[in-house]
C-alpha positions as a Python dict, from the first residue, in 0.01 Angstrom:
ca = {
    (1, 'X'): (0, 0, 0),
    (2, 'X'): (54, -359, 109),
    (3, 'X'): (293, -588, -77),
    (4, 'X'): (-1, -803, -203),
    (5, 'X'): (-191, -499, -335),
    (6, 'X'): (121, -360, -497),
    (7, 'X'): (178, -696, -669),
    (8, 'X'): (-181, -703, -797),
    (9, 'X'): (-150, -344, -917),
    (10, 'X'): (171, -417, -1109),
    (11, 'X'): (19, -736, -1254),
    (12, 'X'): (-289, -539, -1364),
    (13, 'X'): (-75, -276, -1534),
    (14, 'X'): (125, -545, -1711),
    (15, 'X'): (-195, -710, -1834),
    (16, 'X'): (-329, -378, -1960),
    (17, 'X'): (-5, -300, -2140),
    (18, 'X'): (-1, -643, -2301),
    (19, 'X'): (-365, -618, -2407),
    (20, 'X'): (-302, -282, -2569),
    (21, 'X'): (-3, -401, -2767),
    (22, 'X'): (-170, -725, -2875),
    (23, 'X'): (-480, -552, -3015),
    (24, 'X'): (-491, -629, -3385),
    (25, 'X'): (-506, -337, -3628),
    (26, 'X'): (-844, -312, -3809),
    (27, 'X'): (-688, -372, -4151),
    (28, 'X'): (-497, -677, -4024),
    (29, 'X'): (-817, -822, -3879),
    (30, 'X'): (-1001, -738, -4203),
    (31, 'X'): (-734, -917, -4409),
    (32, 'X'): (-766, -1226, -4190),
    (33, 'X'): (-1146, -1223, -4212),
    (34, 'X'): (-1136, -1163, -4587),
    (35, 'X'): (-910, -1465, -4633),
    (36, 'X'): (-1123, -1693, -4414),
    (37, 'X'): (-1479, -1571, -4480),
    (38, 'X'): (-1497, -1457, -4841),
    (39, 'X'): (-1592, -1674, -5136),
    (40, 'X'): (-1277, -1704, -5348),
    (41, 'X'): (-1421, -1958, -5591),
    (42, 'X'): (-1399, -1882, -5965),
    (43, 'X'): (-1775, -1823, -5983),
    (44, 'X'): (-1760, -1595, -5676),
    (45, 'X'): (-2017, -1324, -5622),
    (46, 'X'): (-2235, -1534, -5392),
    (47, 'X'): (-2188, -1308, -5092),
    (48, 'X'): (-2266, -995, -5291),
    (49, 'X'): (-2590, -1149, -5420),
    (50, 'X'): (-2698, -1232, -5065),
    (51, 'X'): (-2634, -874, -4953),
    (52, 'X'): (-2808, -720, -5251),
    (53, 'X'): (-3125, -920, -5194),
    (54, 'X'): (-3146, -876, -4815),
    (55, 'X'): (-3422, -644, -4692),
    (56, 'X'): (-3360, -419, -4390),
    (57, 'X'): (-3687, -394, -4196),
    (58, 'X'): (-3574, -186, -3897),
    (59, 'X'): (-3267, -50, -3718),
    (60, 'X'): (-3215, 63, -3360),
    (61, 'X'): (-2949, 115, -3095),
    (62, 'X'): (-2736, -156, -2938),
    (63, 'X'): (-2661, -79, -2574),
    (64, 'X'): (-2393, -205, -2338),
    (65, 'X'): (-2446, -175, -1964),
    (66, 'X'): (-2137, -17, -1808),
    (67, 'X'): (-2043, 20, -1441),
    (68, 'X'): (-1932, 382, -1401),
    (69, 'X'): (-1838, 408, -1036),
    (70, 'X'): (-1891, 272, -690),
    (71, 'X'): (-2270, 253, -724),
    (72, 'X'): (-2329, 393, -1071),
    (73, 'X'): (-2397, 240, -1406),
    (74, 'X'): (-2532, 349, -1740),
    (75, 'X'): (-2625, 217, -2080),
    (76, 'X'): (-2402, 328, -2367),
    (77, 'X'): (-2461, 295, -2739),
    (78, 'X'): (-2205, 56, -2884),
    (79, 'X'): (-2360, -6, -3224),
    (80, 'X'): (-2685, -105, -3388),
    (81, 'X'): (-2933, -390, -3421),
    (82, 'X'): (-3087, -434, -3762),
    (83, 'X'): (-3385, -657, -3837),
    (84, 'X'): (-3319, -813, -4176),
    (85, 'X'): (-3515, -1044, -4403),
    (86, 'X'): (-3259, -1248, -4592),
    (87, 'X'): (-3327, -1412, -4927),
    (88, 'X'): (-3506, -1747, -4913),
    (89, 'X'): (-3276, -2031, -4810),
    (90, 'X'): (-3002, -1811, -4660),
    (91, 'X'): (-2900, -1920, -4310),
    (92, 'X'): (-2782, -1701, -4024),
    (93, 'X'): (-2431, -1843, -4073),
    (94, 'X'): (-2430, -1757, -4443),
    (95, 'X'): (-2556, -1403, -4377),
    (96, 'X'): (-2295, -1358, -4103),
    (97, 'X'): (-2020, -1468, -4340),
    (98, 'X'): (-2148, -1241, -4619),
    (99, 'X'): (-2167, -934, -4392),
    (100, 'X'): (-1826, -999, -4235),
    (101, 'X'): (-1672, -1048, -4580),
    (102, 'X'): (-1836, -730, -4708),
    (103, 'X'): (-1709, -535, -4406),
    (104, 'X'): (-1355, -664, -4453),
    (105, 'X'): (-1346, -600, -4826),
    (106, 'X'): (-1474, -242, -4794),
    (107, 'X'): (-1227, -168, -4515),
    (108, 'X'): (-944, -308, -4729),
    (109, 'X'): (-1052, -99, -5030),
    (110, 'X'): (-1147, -405, -5237),
    (111, 'X'): (-1509, -287, -5266),
    (112, 'X'): (-1611, 69, -5348),
    (113, 'X'): (-1738, 221, -5022),
    (114, 'X'): (-1978, 448, -5214),
    (115, 'X'): (-2180, 153, -5350),
    (116, 'X'): (-2423, 168, -5059),
    (117, 'X'): (-2492, 503, -4897),
    (118, 'X'): (-2483, 493, -4515),
    (119, 'X'): (-2355, 133, -4517),
    (120, 'X'): (-2368, 34, -4146),
    (121, 'X'): (-2152, -276, -4185),
    (122, 'X'): (-1814, -99, -4190),
    (123, 'X'): (-1638, 215, -4066),
    (124, 'X'): (-1315, 369, -4192),
    (125, 'X'): (-1017, 269, -3974),
    (126, 'X'): (-1229, 55, -3740),
    (127, 'X'): (-1325, -309, -3713),
    (128, 'X'): (-1689, -388, -3636),
    (129, 'X'): (-1804, -715, -3485),
    (130, 'X'): (-2102, -852, -3676),
    (131, 'X'): (-2325, -1132, -3550),
    (132, 'X'): (-2649, -1266, -3695),
    (133, 'X'): (-2917, -1462, -3508),
    (134, 'X'): (-3258, -1586, -3625),
    (135, 'X'): (-3557, -1415, -3466),
    (136, 'X'): (-3927, -1453, -3549),
    (137, 'X'): (-3868, -1559, -3909),
    (138, 'X'): (-3615, -1282, -3975),
    (139, 'X'): (-3260, -1216, -3859),
    (140, 'X'): (-3123, -977, -3601),
    (141, 'X'): (-2791, -837, -3720),
    (142, 'X'): (-2585, -697, -3434),
    (143, 'X'): (-2311, -455, -3540),
    (144, 'X'): (-2085, -368, -3245),
    (145, 'X'): (-1806, -109, -3232),
    (146, 'X'): (-1517, -90, -2984),
    (147, 'X'): (-1614, 251, -2846),
    (148, 'X'): (-1910, 483, -2799),
    (149, 'X'): (-1825, 737, -3076),
    (150, 'X'): (-1794, 456, -3332),
    (151, 'X'): (-2108, 294, -3189),
    (152, 'X'): (-2301, 617, -3240),
    (153, 'X'): (-2164, 642, -3595),
    (154, 'X'): (-2281, 287, -3668),
    (155, 'X'): (-2625, 363, -3522),
    (156, 'X'): (-2659, 679, -3730),
    (157, 'X'): (-2560, 495, -4047),
    (158, 'X'): (-2785, 197, -3967),
    (159, 'X'): (-3098, 408, -3915),
    (160, 'X'): (-3031, 614, -4227),
    (161, 'X'): (-2960, 297, -4424),
    (162, 'X'): (-3281, 129, -4305),
    (163, 'X'): (-3485, 441, -4392),
    (164, 'X'): (-3345, 491, -4741),
    (165, 'X'): (-3230, 143, -4847),
    (166, 'X'): (-3474, -129, -4752),
    (167, 'X'): (-3273, -349, -4989),
    (168, 'X'): (-2905, -331, -5084),
    (169, 'X'): (-2969, -347, -5460),
    (170, 'X'): (-2734, -123, -5660),
    (171, 'X'): (-2909, 164, -5842),
}
């Protein structure tokens, strides 16, 4: 191995090692999101009301295209896409904040995880990236996991949730 290649190899290993140690624990990330995204006003409850009145119209897989070898590639499930009709007047930014806050609070044990069966917006011991974009008068909610097993778990929960809970209203 040439000196230049050896140097690049060592640099790559150092970068990988640093990236692995700097990865934030899911609960630490949840605590940060909860502090920044959740409504802490005395009236509170605004985010919960948004979630309870949102209607899930459809759910399907979220794929990531992955290069697997010299000439190979494949699509892997990394989460779910949900089509959601939010309550009147709720923006994509507000829905994003409400879903991220909900995810953080459930992960931190501040919200009872059993409130919504098959809740696709959180997983035990994992952080999920949630993004909301407007599309054709509704919203596309993208819920992305860090790995394929978690992505499949999110997809399973999202499809079950969409089938059995078109709205998140408590029974």
